N, C-alpha and C positions, 0 to 999 in steps of 0.2 A: 729501353725497357719495353717488353711486350705485355700489353694490358688487354685483358679479356673481359667481356661482359658475361656475367654468370646469372642464370635464372634462379630465383628462390624456390627451393623444393617445397618449403612449408606453405608459401603463398599459393603456389600452383596446385598443390594438393587440395586447397580450400576453394579453388576456382570452379564454379559451376560451368563443370564444363562451359500585230501586222505592221512591221517596221523593217527597214533595210538592215542587213547585218552590219554591226559595227566592228571594225578591226583596227588594231594598232600594233606597231612594232613594239617589242619589249627587249629586255636585256637579261641574260642569265649571268648574274654577277655575284661573286662571293657565295655561290651555291643557292641563290634564290632568284625568283622572277621579279623584275623591276619594270614598271610601266609608267609612261607619262599620263598624268591625270590631273583633275582639279577637284579638290574637296573643300567645301564651304568657300569657294572662290579663290582658294590658294592653289595655284598651279605649281607643279613640280614633279619630281620622280618619287613614286610610291612603291613600296613592296606589295606585291599581289600575294596575299596569303589566305588560301582556303582553310588553313589551320588556325585562323584567328576568328573568334566568334563575333568580334565587333571592330568596326572601322575606327582607326586612330588618326588623329592629327597631332604631329609633333608639337610639344609645348612652345618651342622657339618659333615655329611657323605660325602658331595661333596667336602668340603675343605680337609678332610682327604685323599680323593682319588686324590687330585690334580686338581680338577675342579675349575676354577675361574669364569666361565660364570654363569649367572643366568638363562639362557635358552639355550638349545641345544638338538639335536636329538641323541638318543642312543637306544640300544636294551634292551628289557625287557625279562627276562627268568622266567617263572612261570609254574609250573606243567609240566615240561618237554618240554614246548613250548618256542621257541625263537620268539619274536615279534619284528620285525626289524623297526628301524627308528621312534620310538615313540618320539614326541615332549615333552621334559621334562621341568619342571620349578623347580628351586632350591629355596626353601623357609625355613624359620624357622617354625617348627611344634611343638615346645615345649608346646604350649598352649593346644594342643589336645592329647599330649602323656605323660604329666607329671605324670600321675597316673600309668603308666606301670612300672613293676618291672625291665624290661630290655629295652635297647634302641630300638626305632622304627626308621628304616632307611628311611622311606618315605611312600607314599600312591600310590597304583596302582589304577588308575581311569578308568572310562568307555571308554576312548579313546583307552586303551590297550586291552580292552575286547570285543569291539563291533563287531568284526569279528567272534566271537565264540559263541557256545552254552555253557553256563556256568551253571553247576549244583552246588548248595550249600546245603550241609546237615550240620546241626548244632550239632547234638549229635548222634554219634561221628562226629566231625567236619571234613568234607572233601570238597575239591573244585576240580571240573573236568572241563577241557576245551576241547571241541571237535570242529572239523571242521563241517560246515553245511552238513547235510545229513548223518553224522556218528553217531548221538546220538541215542541210543536205546530207545524203548518205555519207557515212564516215569511212567507208571501205571495209575490208575484212578487219574485224576487231573482236577482242574479247570483251564481253559484257559482264560486269559485276554489279550486284545490288548495292546501292548507297543507303546507309541508315544514318539518321541524324541523332547525335548524342551531345548534349550540352551545347547546342548551337553549332556543332561541327559535323561535316560529312565524314562518314567512316566506312571502311570496307573490312571484310574479314581476312586476316592473314595469320600465318603460323610462323612462330620463331622458335629457334632451338639453340642451345649451347653445346649440343652434342650428347649430353647425358639426359637433359630434360627438354621438354617442348610444350608449348601450349598455343591454342588458337584463340584470338580475341579480336575486338573491334579497334582498329587503328585509324586515327584521324589522318586525313590527307592534307598535307601542309606544303603548298608551293612556296611558302616563305620560310621553311626550315632548311638550314644548310647541311643537315646531317641525314644520311641515308635512312636510318631508322633509329628511333628512340623508344625505349621500353619503359613502362611505368615502374617507378622504384618500389611499388608494392609487389612486383613480381621478379625484379632483377636487382643486381648490385654489381659493382666494379671493384672486387677485392684487390687491394694493393695500390689503388689510385693514390698518388702522393698528395694530391689536393682534390678531395672528393667533389667539391663544388664545380670543378672544371670539367666534369663529365655531364653536367647539366647544360641546358640551352645557353648559348653564347660563351661557353667554356672552350678551352683549347684541346682537351683530351678527347680522343676517339677510340675507346676500347673496341675490340673486334667482336662481332656477334657471329657465331658459327654459321647460322643459316637463317634465311627468311624465305618462305614459300608464299607466292602470290600469283593468282591467275594461272595456276598450273605450272609455274616456273619456279625454280629454286635458285637463289643467289647465295653465295657463300663468302665467308670472311669479310663481312661488311663493316665499314666504319660506323660505329653506333654510339649511343649515349643513353642517359637516363632522362626522365621527365617526371614532373609531378602533375598528373592530369587534373583537370578541373572537375572530373566526375569519375567515380570508381568504376564505372562501366567501360572506361577507356583503357585499353591495354597499352597504348603508346601512340606514336605518330610516324608516318612515312613521309619523308622529305623529298624535296625537288631532285636531289642527286639520284634517287632511285627512279622517279617518274621520268627523268631525262631519257631513259631508254626507249620511251614510246612517244607517239603523238597521243595526246590525252583529251578526251571529251568528258567534262563534268556535266551530265544532263541532270541538273538539279531538279527541274520540275517532274521528270519521269523517274527520278530516283535510281539513276544508272551511272556507272563509270565505264567508259569505253576506252580500251587500250589498243592502239593500232601500231603496226610497225612504222618506223620512220620512213 
């Protein structure tokens, strides 16, 4: 069955218009970035997700470490950095980690990363955190402005189903295994046999005709729908699309840099 993602004509018509650098190896697995880290003293493998507004500790890991609260502040250790007093949430994350061969201890979100310049290379997979002003030149790169919406870094991108198109703010999600997801306020997947499966952690990937980003257009992309936390969000761009570049999230300067591999 050929399933396509179709944009909503009605909705679109209403749319108005001083420390040493820390580096760690990572894994690009099941379409997301995974890093070794320690959260609240719990060491393990964590999904690195710039598309998550809050850092999460898996409930099973929290219980095993003796934590009974579902929310508390603790330190996050990543790439040799200690990020103090991060507000954590304790949640079950089995729905997004069931396909991993080893346990995932949690999710490191944008709240723990936003003070740093974060470089992500996918092949080989490396993650580097630097203080503002310490990052070396990134080489020839395309620079895009980053805007924060609902605690998430976003960039402007354009999507099209062939007949309709719109430009909006898409969250950047290194922890999303889908190339692009569009807000269900602006798109649908007609004919999906199980509609819930076109949402995050579902198995269906309807095709989106095109996405334009940084002056380049990608076509026939595996896509999906998402219910964003804020109506200003048009959707999210996942790690499988970012994989095409070396990526620098210069959060303090409000810039995204995309360089050739």
